[in-house]
C-alpha positions, 0 to 999 in steps of 0.5 A: 436130605432136604431141610423139611426132612431135617425138620421132621426128623428133629420134631420126631426126636425122642429128646428135645435136644438135637446135635447135627455135627459135620466138618466146616462147609458141608451146609450145616448153616444153610440147613438151619437158615432154610429151617428158619425161613420155613418157620416164618410167616408172610408177615415176617414173624418167626416161630424160631430164633437163631443163636450165634456166638458173636455179633459179627457172626449175627450180621453174617447170618442176616446177610445170609437171610438177606441174599434169599431175596425173601425180605419176610423173613428179614423183617425183625429177624431173631438172631441174637447172641447169648447176651442179647437173649438175656437181655430179652429174658430180663426185659421188664423184670422188676428184679433185673438191676442195672447193667454196668459197662465194661468201662464201668466195671473197670472203674469199679475194680479200680476203685476196690484195688485202691481201698484193698491197697490202703487197707493193706489187704493186698499180700502179693499184688500191693507191690503193683497196685498202683499199675494200669495192668493190674486192673486189666488183668483182674477184670480179664481174671474175673470175667473168666470166672464168671463165664465158667459159673464160678462165684466166690463162694466156689472159688473160696475153698481152692484160693483161700488156702492157695498162693497169696496172688490167688488170695488177693484175686478171691479178695477183690472178687468177694468185694466186687460181687458185693458191690454189685449186689449191694448197688443192685447191679450186674455185669455182661457175665452176670446178666446171663447169670440173672436170665439163667436164674429167671428162667429157673424160677419162671413158671408159664411161657418163658420171657423173651421167647414169646412165639418161639417154639425152636431155638437153633445154636449156630457157629459154636465149638463150645459153650459155657456152663451158664449157656448150657443151663439156659439151653437145658432150661429152654429145652424143658419148656416144651421148645426144641433146640438144635445145635450145630457143631463142626465136627470131622472124623479125620483123626485130627483130635486137637482140631476138634477137642472143644467140639468133642468135649462140648 
């Protein structure tokens, strides 16, 4: 099947979201890059945006575009991570707030741990409150909770009646989110949340997606709940979504677990 035939099938599909599966190395990425080139104009503009899971994957896609010796597809190539997509959606928003860096988040959490420890509110974690590893562990735990779209209110029913360690985590998480909200700040995961909320509440053309009629997510095996919500919201705004997933019909269930779940 040529990329033009694939594009025609996508455009004729009854649903706005199409999933293209196949084992690694079967040509999924080659197909989507050909679609991107086919939707690019001679001036370098493209009606398509590529999404990749991380910065190295974005660089790889750009290099592959470059090797085709067609510079018109490379100038201003729309190859982004979800983080950069969220930044584009929030660009120019008066309510976006200020993003804090990972280092700044570490400092905020360190300050919260000190405050809670001095107030005697860390029942289980107080014994290790002066160790640098605690803040690192809390940072990782909160980041994971936010990637899973679990805010403090959702965590409270489970952690509030759980072991003391979980209650301490909830206390730190609540203080952290309160600090961000009162300071009109957001972190990396919070930027994705804000972008989702802006898409959900926005009417008319979507911010950050001007001229884009198709969005292709390539190289993923799994998505966070917030990423899936963003894809769903974009698909509801008269845009096509193509998702490629590595999947082999070879009975290796453990290898393909995440893809099957996705």
